[in-house]
N, C-alpha and C positions, 0 to 999 in steps of 0.2 A: 622434242627436237627443237633446237634453237636455230635461228636463221640470221646470218650476218647481213642479208640483203634487205632487212626491214629498215626503212628510213627512221631516223630519230624523230622523237616527238617534238612538236614545236614548243619553244619556250613559252611559259605563261600558263600552261595547262595545270590544273590541280594534280598533285601527286596522290595516287590511290593508296590509302592506308586503312588499317583496321579501325573499327569504331573504338571509342575510348574504353568500352567494356570488353574489347578483345574478341567479340563474337566471331568475326571473320578472319582472325589472325592465322589459324591453321591453313586456310585457303591461300592467303598471300605468301606464307612461308613455303607452302608446297610449290607454288609457282617459282619461287626463287631457286628451289631444288629441282625444277623441271618435272614436277609431279602435279597431276590434277586430282584434287580432292573435293568430294561433295559429301553432304551429310546423308547418313542412313540410320534409321531408328533401330536401336538394339532390341526393342520390344516387338515391333510389328514388321520390321524390314522395309518400311517405306523410304524411298529415296526423296531428297528434297534439295533445292537450290533456288533462291538465295538462302543463306543460313538463318536459322532461328534457334532460339533456346529450347523450343518444344517441337515435337513431331507434329506435322500438319495433319496427320491422319488420326493417331490415337492419343495425342496430347501428352505423351510421356516426355519427361525432361531430359535434356542433354543428349540429343542425337550424336552418334559417333561420326568422326570424319573418316572417310574411306577413300582410298586411292582407286581411281579408275583409269583406263587407257584414254589418252587425249584424242579420241576418235568420235566422230558423230556424223549426222546427216543434216542437211539443210531443211529446216522446217519452214522458214520464211526468210526473206532478205529484202533489203532496200538499198537504193543508191541515194546517197546523201549529197544534195547540191548546195544546200544552205548550211553554213557552219553552225554547229551546235554550241560553239564557244568562240569568242573573239580570236583566240590564238589559232583557230583553224581557218581563218578568213581566206588565206591563200593556199589551202590544202585540199581542195575538192575538185571533182567529186571523189567520194570514196564509198565503199560498200560496207554495210553492217548486216550480220547474219544472226538469226535465231537458230541455234544448233541444238538438236535433240541428241542426247547421249544414250545410245542403246545399252551400254554396259552399266548404266545407272538408272534403270527403269524408265528411260525416255525423258528424264528431266531436261529442261532446256536452259541454255545460257546464251547471252548476247555477247558478240565480239566482232571485231573488225575482220572482214574477209579480204585477205591479201590477193594481189594479182591485179590484172587490168580492170579498172573500175567501170569500163564500158562493156565488159563481157557479161552476157546474160548467164544466169545460173539456174539450173534445174532444181525444183523442189525435190528433195530426196537424194540429191547428190552427196556423195561421201566426202568428208573433210577430215583433216588431221590438225591437231593442235600444234602451234608453233610458239615457243616461248621467246619473248623479247625482254632482255635484261637491260636495266638502266642503272648501272652501278655508280655512276657519277652524280645521280640525283641525291638530294638530301631530304628525306632518307632514301636510300637505294630501294628500288622496287622492280618487280617483273610483271609482265602482262601476258595473257594468253590470246593469241590471234588464231585465225583459222585459215587454212589453205586447202583448195580443192585437191583431192587425191589425183595424182597424175599431172598436177599443175605446178 
């Protein structure tokens, strides 16, 4: 689900792109297509994120990219008061969440948690992914943010 209410990113932030070797390219391409993909080993079935060339569990090469629903639960979160980058100097506070993906073996990924930054969040609260597209950036990119279900 994309959301037109997501504010634009401040100018000056680095644009997220795949590594020169292309390891995470399928992840970023999936976001542009509003699909969430994480790696799953074709040998042992282990889920993993961030991407690696080998399975974290059995060390087989080339785990497959697998689409999963952009749904999860809050494992942890924080309210950020001090900017992590100079371009965010006038854009706080904001919330960042560590989201566990139940449809991907519970792997976790970090993302912005949309909504009132002063609102408390319950650990275990359900969230859904929100795709934010930045077509005018060079190169164009998309990000995955999280929104509390019902919020």
